[in-house]
C-alpha angles and dihedrals in degrees: 000000000000091000090055091052091049091049092048093053103032106020112195092353087074089069091055092044091051092050090049092050091048089061089066102029130035117245100253095205093052090044090053089050092051091047091050092050091048092049092048091050091050092049091048090051091049092048090050091054093054101041116116126193111263114251126208123250092259092053091050091046091051092048089053093048091048089059091059107066100071097049090041091052092049094046091042091054090050089047091052090052091050091047092049091051094043099048114005094180093053090047092048092052091051092049090050088053090053090050089060093060107108118250095240090056090056089050091050091050090050092049094049093048093044094049094046097048092035090056091050091050090049092051092048090048092052091049089051093050091047091053091046090052090051090050092049091048088058093050098089091052092049092049090050090051091049093051090047090051091051091050090050090050091051092048092052096044096049112083116238130211113269111189094190091054091047090051090049092050090049092049092046090049092053094050094054 
Protein backbone atom coordinates (compact mmCIF):
# COMPACT_ATOMS: atom_id res chain seq x y z
CA UNK A 1 0.00 0.00 0.00
CA UNK A 2 2.71 2.43 1.00
CA UNK A 3 4.73 1.53 -2.08
CA UNK A 4 1.75 2.39 -4.29
CA UNK A 5 1.45 5.81 -2.63
CA UNK A 6 5.18 6.46 -3.10
CA UNK A 7 4.96 5.48 -6.78
CA UNK A 8 1.89 7.65 -7.28
CA UNK A 9 3.58 10.75 -5.84
CA UNK A 10 7.18 10.26 -6.83
CA UNK A 11 7.18 7.81 -9.73
CA UNK A 12 10.64 6.38 -10.41
CA UNK A 13 12.24 8.73 -7.90
CA UNK A 14 10.68 6.56 -5.17
CA UNK A 15 13.06 3.78 -6.15
CA UNK A 16 16.06 6.05 -5.68
CA UNK A 17 14.66 7.37 -2.42
CA UNK A 18 14.10 3.83 -1.15
CA UNK A 19 17.67 2.84 -2.05
CA UNK A 20 18.99 5.93 -0.29
CA UNK A 21 16.98 5.22 2.85
CA UNK A 22 18.19 1.61 2.85
CA UNK A 23 21.74 2.90 3.19
CA UNK A 24 20.84 4.23 6.64
CA UNK A 25 18.11 1.82 7.70
CA UNK A 26 17.77 -1.89 6.99
CA UNK A 27 14.82 -2.99 4.88
CA UNK A 28 12.61 -4.60 7.54
CA UNK A 29 10.80 -6.89 5.12
CA UNK A 30 14.01 -8.27 3.65
CA UNK A 31 15.50 -8.62 7.14
CA UNK A 32 12.45 -10.59 8.26
CA UNK A 33 12.83 -12.83 5.22
CA UNK A 34 16.50 -13.46 6.00
CA UNK A 35 15.70 -14.12 9.67
CA UNK A 36 12.97 -16.55 8.65
CA UNK A 37 15.30 -18.39 6.26
CA UNK A 38 17.98 -18.58 8.97
CA UNK A 39 15.51 -19.93 11.51
CA UNK A 40 14.19 -22.51 9.04
CA UNK A 41 17.75 -23.65 8.26
CA UNK A 42 18.54 -24.00 11.97
CA UNK A 43 15.36 -26.00 12.57
CA UNK A 44 16.11 -28.23 9.58
CA UNK A 45 19.62 -28.88 10.90
CA UNK A 46 18.25 -29.69 14.35
CA UNK A 47 15.65 -32.03 12.87
CA UNK A 48 18.33 -33.79 10.80
CA UNK A 49 20.41 -34.41 13.91
CA UNK A 50 17.56 -36.13 15.71
CA UNK A 51 16.07 -38.21 12.92
CA UNK A 52 16.28 -41.94 13.35
CA UNK A 53 15.61 -44.50 10.68
CA UNK A 54 12.07 -45.84 10.94
CA UNK A 55 11.89 -49.40 12.17
CA UNK A 56 9.18 -51.91 11.36
CA UNK A 57 6.62 -53.13 13.87
CA UNK A 58 8.50 -56.41 14.40
CA UNK A 59 11.75 -54.58 15.15
CA UNK A 60 10.01 -52.32 17.66
CA UNK A 61 8.27 -55.33 19.25
CA UNK A 62 11.57 -57.18 19.61
CA UNK A 63 13.25 -54.11 21.09
CA UNK A 64 10.44 -53.93 23.64
CA UNK A 65 10.68 -57.63 24.46
CA UNK A 66 14.45 -57.38 24.83
CA UNK A 67 13.94 -54.83 27.58
CA UNK A 68 11.94 -57.31 29.66
CA UNK A 69 14.39 -60.12 30.65
CA UNK A 70 16.56 -58.23 33.15
CA UNK A 71 13.69 -56.74 35.17
CA UNK A 72 11.84 -60.05 34.97
CA UNK A 73 14.89 -61.94 36.27
CA UNK A 74 15.36 -59.48 39.12
CA UNK A 75 11.68 -59.51 40.09
CA UNK A 76 11.52 -63.30 39.60
CA UNK A 77 14.45 -63.79 41.97
CA UNK A 78 12.73 -61.59 44.56
CA UNK A 79 9.51 -63.56 43.98
CA UNK A 80 11.37 -66.84 44.55
CA UNK A 81 12.75 -65.49 47.82
CA UNK A 82 9.28 -64.39 48.96
CA UNK A 83 7.77 -67.76 47.92
CA UNK A 84 10.53 -69.67 49.74
CA UNK A 85 9.89 -67.66 52.91
CA UNK A 86 6.09 -67.82 52.60
CA UNK A 87 5.70 -71.56 51.95
CA UNK A 88 8.98 -73.51 52.16
CA UNK A 89 7.31 -76.88 51.39
CA UNK A 90 5.66 -75.58 48.21
CA UNK A 91 8.98 -74.02 47.13
CA UNK A 92 10.92 -77.23 47.85
CA UNK A 93 8.52 -79.30 45.74
CA UNK A 94 8.93 -76.89 42.80
CA UNK A 95 12.70 -76.99 43.07
CA UNK A 96 12.60 -80.82 43.12
CA UNK A 97 10.55 -80.65 39.93
CA UNK A 98 13.23 -78.48 38.32
CA UNK A 99 15.87 -80.96 39.45
CA UNK A 100 14.11 -83.63 37.37
CA UNK A 101 14.58 -81.69 34.10
CA UNK A 102 17.22 -83.59 32.07
CA UNK A 103 20.63 -81.97 31.64
CA UNK A 104 20.48 -81.84 27.79
CA UNK A 105 17.23 -79.88 27.99
CA UNK A 106 18.94 -77.26 30.17
CA UNK A 107 21.75 -77.05 27.62
CA UNK A 108 19.24 -76.63 24.80
CA UNK A 109 17.44 -73.88 26.69
CA UNK A 110 20.77 -72.12 27.30
CA UNK A 111 21.72 -72.39 23.62
CA UNK A 112 18.39 -71.01 22.39
CA UNK A 113 18.46 -68.10 24.82
CA UNK A 114 22.15 -67.37 24.14
CA UNK A 115 21.77 -67.42 20.38
CA UNK A 116 18.63 -65.29 20.40
CA UNK A 117 19.93 -62.61 22.73
CA UNK A 118 23.45 -62.89 21.31
CA UNK A 119 22.10 -62.22 17.83
CA UNK A 120 20.19 -59.19 19.10
CA UNK A 121 23.33 -57.87 20.79
CA UNK A 122 25.26 -58.40 17.55
CA UNK A 123 22.66 -56.49 15.52
CA UNK A 124 22.64 -53.60 18.00
CA UNK A 125 26.45 -53.53 18.03
CA UNK A 126 26.56 -53.37 14.23
CA UNK A 127 23.99 -50.54 14.20
CA UNK A 128 26.10 -48.66 16.74
CA UNK A 129 29.29 -49.11 14.69
CA UNK A 130 27.46 -48.02 11.54
CA UNK A 131 26.26 -44.83 13.24
CA UNK A 132 29.76 -44.16 14.60
CA UNK A 133 31.23 -44.55 11.10
CA UNK A 134 28.68 -42.09 9.72
CA UNK A 135 29.53 -39.60 12.48
CA UNK A 136 33.25 -39.96 11.83
CA UNK A 137 32.69 -39.46 8.10
CA UNK A 138 31.08 -36.09 8.88
CA UNK A 139 33.97 -35.01 11.12
CA UNK A 140 36.15 -33.35 8.40
CA UNK A 141 33.22 -31.23 7.22
CA UNK A 142 32.44 -30.15 10.78
CA UNK A 143 36.10 -29.27 11.42
CA UNK A 144 36.19 -27.23 8.21
CA UNK A 145 33.07 -25.35 9.30
CA UNK A 146 34.61 -24.67 12.71
CA UNK A 147 37.82 -23.32 11.19
CA UNK A 148 35.78 -21.17 8.77
CA UNK A 149 33.76 -19.78 11.69
CA UNK A 150 36.98 -18.93 13.54
CA UNK A 151 38.34 -17.15 10.47
CA UNK A 152 35.08 -15.21 10.15
CA UNK A 153 35.25 -14.23 13.83
CA UNK A 154 38.82 -12.98 13.37
CA UNK A 155 37.84 -11.03 10.25
CA UNK A 156 34.98 -9.33 12.08
CA UNK A 157 36.96 -8.53 15.22
CA UNK A 158 39.96 -7.03 13.42
CA UNK A 159 39.40 -3.36 12.54
CA UNK A 160 39.69 -2.48 8.88
CA UNK A 161 40.87 0.72 7.27
CA UNK A 162 38.07 3.17 6.60
CA UNK A 163 39.29 6.08 4.44
CA UNK A 164 36.12 8.12 4.98
CA UNK A 165 36.47 7.81 8.75
CA UNK A 166 40.14 8.79 8.58
CA UNK A 167 39.26 11.87 6.49
CA UNK A 168 36.54 12.81 8.98
CA UNK A 169 38.94 12.44 11.93
CA UNK A 170 41.51 14.57 10.11
CA UNK A 171 38.92 17.23 9.31
CA UNK A 172 37.57 17.17 12.87
CA UNK A 173 41.09 17.49 14.26
CA UNK A 174 41.82 20.57 12.11
CA UNK A 175 38.64 22.39 13.17
CA UNK A 176 39.38 22.05 16.91
